[in-house]
C-alpha positions, 0 to 999 in steps of 0.5 A, a space after each residue: 864239496 866243490 863250490 860248483 857242485 854246491 852252486 848246482 844244488 842251490 840252483 836246483 833247490 831254487 827251481 824246486 821252490 819255483 815249481 812249488 810256487 807255481 802249483 801252490 799259487 795257481 789258485 790265485 789266478 784261476 780258482 774263481 774262473 774254475 768255480 764259476 765255470 768260466 773255464 774248465 779246470 785243465 784248460 784253466 791251468 794250461 792257460 795260466 801256465 802259458 801266461 806265467 811263462 810269458 810274464 816272467 820275461 816282462 820285468 826284473 825289478 822284483 828280482 833286484 829287490 830280492 837279490 840286494 834289498 832284503 839281506 846283504 848279498 856280500 855277507 851270505 854263503 851258498 849253504 845259507 841260500 840253500 837253507 833259506 830255500 829249503 825252509 820256504 819249500 817246506 812251508 809251501 808243501 805243508 800249507 798246500 797239504 792243508 789247502 791253505 793259500 799262504 804266501 810263497 813269496 813270504 816263505 822265501 823271504 822268511 827263509 832267506 832272513 832266518 838263514 842269514 841271521 844264524 850265519 851273518 847276524 842282524 847286521 846282514 839283514 836290511 830291517 828297514 827295507 824289509 819293513 818298507 818293502 815286505 811287512 807294510 805292503 803285506 798288511 796293506 795290499 790285501 786290504 786295498 785289493 779287498 776294498 777295490 773288489 768290494 766296490 767293483 762287485 757292487 758296481 757289477 751287480 748294479 750292471 747285472 739286472 736280476 731279470 737279465 741275470 743269465 745273459 749278464 752272467 755269461 758276459 761276466 764269464 767272458 770277462 773272466 777269461 781276460 781278468 784271469 789271464 791278466 792275473 796269471 801274467 802278473 803272477 809270472 811277472 812278480 813271483 818268478 822274479 823272486 826265484 831269479 833274485 835268489 839264484 842271482 844272490 847265490 851267484 853273487 855269493 859264489 863270486 860268479 857275478 858282481 854284487 849288483 848284477 842283473 839275473 843272467 838270461 839263463 836264470 830268467 829262462 829257467 825260472 820262467 819254465 819252472 814256475 810255468 811247469 808248477 802252475 800246469 800241475 795245478 794246486 787243486 787243494 788251494 784252488 778248492 779253498 779259494 774257489 769255494 770255501 771262502 765264499 760262493 763265487 758268481 761270475 760278477 764277483 769272479 770278474 771283480 776279484 780278478 780285475 782288482 787283484 791284477 791291478 794291485 799286482 801289476 802296480 806293485 811289480 812296477 814299483 819293485 815290491 815283492 808282494 804276495 799274490 796270495 794275499 792280494 787275490 785272497 783279499 779280492 775274493 773276500 772283498 767280492 763276497 762282502 760286496 755282494 748283498 746277501 753273500 755268505 763269507 766263511 770268516 772261520 776259513 778266512 781266519 785260518 788263512 790270516 793265521 797262516 799268513 802271520 806265521 809264514 815269515 817266522 815259520 819259514 825263517 825258523 826252519 831255515 835257521 835250523 837248517 842253516 845251523 847244520 849246513 853253515 860252514 859244513 861239507 858234503 856230509 851235512 848237506 847230503 844228510 839234510 837233503 835226504 831228510 828233507 826229501 823224505 819228510 816232504 814225500 811223507 807229507 805228499 803221501 799223507 795228502 793222497 789219502 784224500 786226493 783233490 783232482 781236476 775231476 772233483 775240485 768243484 764238488 765242494 760247491 755242491 756240498 756247500 750249497 746243500 749246507 746253505 740250503 739246510 741252514 736256510 731251512 732251519 732259519 725259516 722254520 725257527 722264524 715260523 715257530 
């Protein structure tokens, strides 16, 4: 396979990952706004898509970290970049099918690391940089965002007097328009750059640009459009989980969670840290649940999410490593076989998910069921107390 053809396939795979990143992470910006009724589902994803597009043009610091801060850009090949992307795409689709808000960012980083290890060995992986710029922030960022959201939620409910709740909740819904927009902008600024970094890595591996070059303009534009298109598609399964299954979100909580997430995300982007928007926004939603007195938080769902977070890096890395062993140093036959098998497998996952489709029309239906369950639990507790 000619290098130009292989490079084209790698770029298409990168943009496909960017697309899955968009619909997988739409919930990060819009789940709470949709859950509280601040925005209707379709306008919400349209607004988020537009702001993701704009945000992708605001910075390239995170792209530089991905291109040269995780693995040695001079030690990897185009097939290995392809393997890393395929590992990340696979993890994104599988977790989306279960409605789990896992990290697209860590799936990509794990995929690149796993593929690089089998091709170039440990010397090509910047272990210290991964710990400092990926692992430590991955642990700290949801905790920090959760604490900020918890404090902001408590402050919001001090402001929102019970006797004026309808009026203050309406104001907080207006505030959610601004906070959700800010999260969408921050998501585009941070997440679109990760794909820019991978394409830049591929261009370096193919000797199209220098080792420390910035992403070309066409890369920035293509990645911005891809993540915006994926966002507009809407990851309704993950939106339902974030908006309803973790905790019942009211407007003050939604505003507090989104504001906290945006603040942490924008700060990280300025530092060039490829943080997971999923970790940050999930931590913020949990913090808003803890911050509201008497709120019910589903710690079982939170536990499932944390398990997915822990597994993301190694799982995507293992898939990418397996693919890397097949395609590294191979020709068109190996790459073609892997591509066909991967496409068929992912289409199978998508077909399985369509047995119980979640759409803009039913994404909030879980809310009513959840309230009914809460009412039943409350009735049982009251009857036991009376007995």
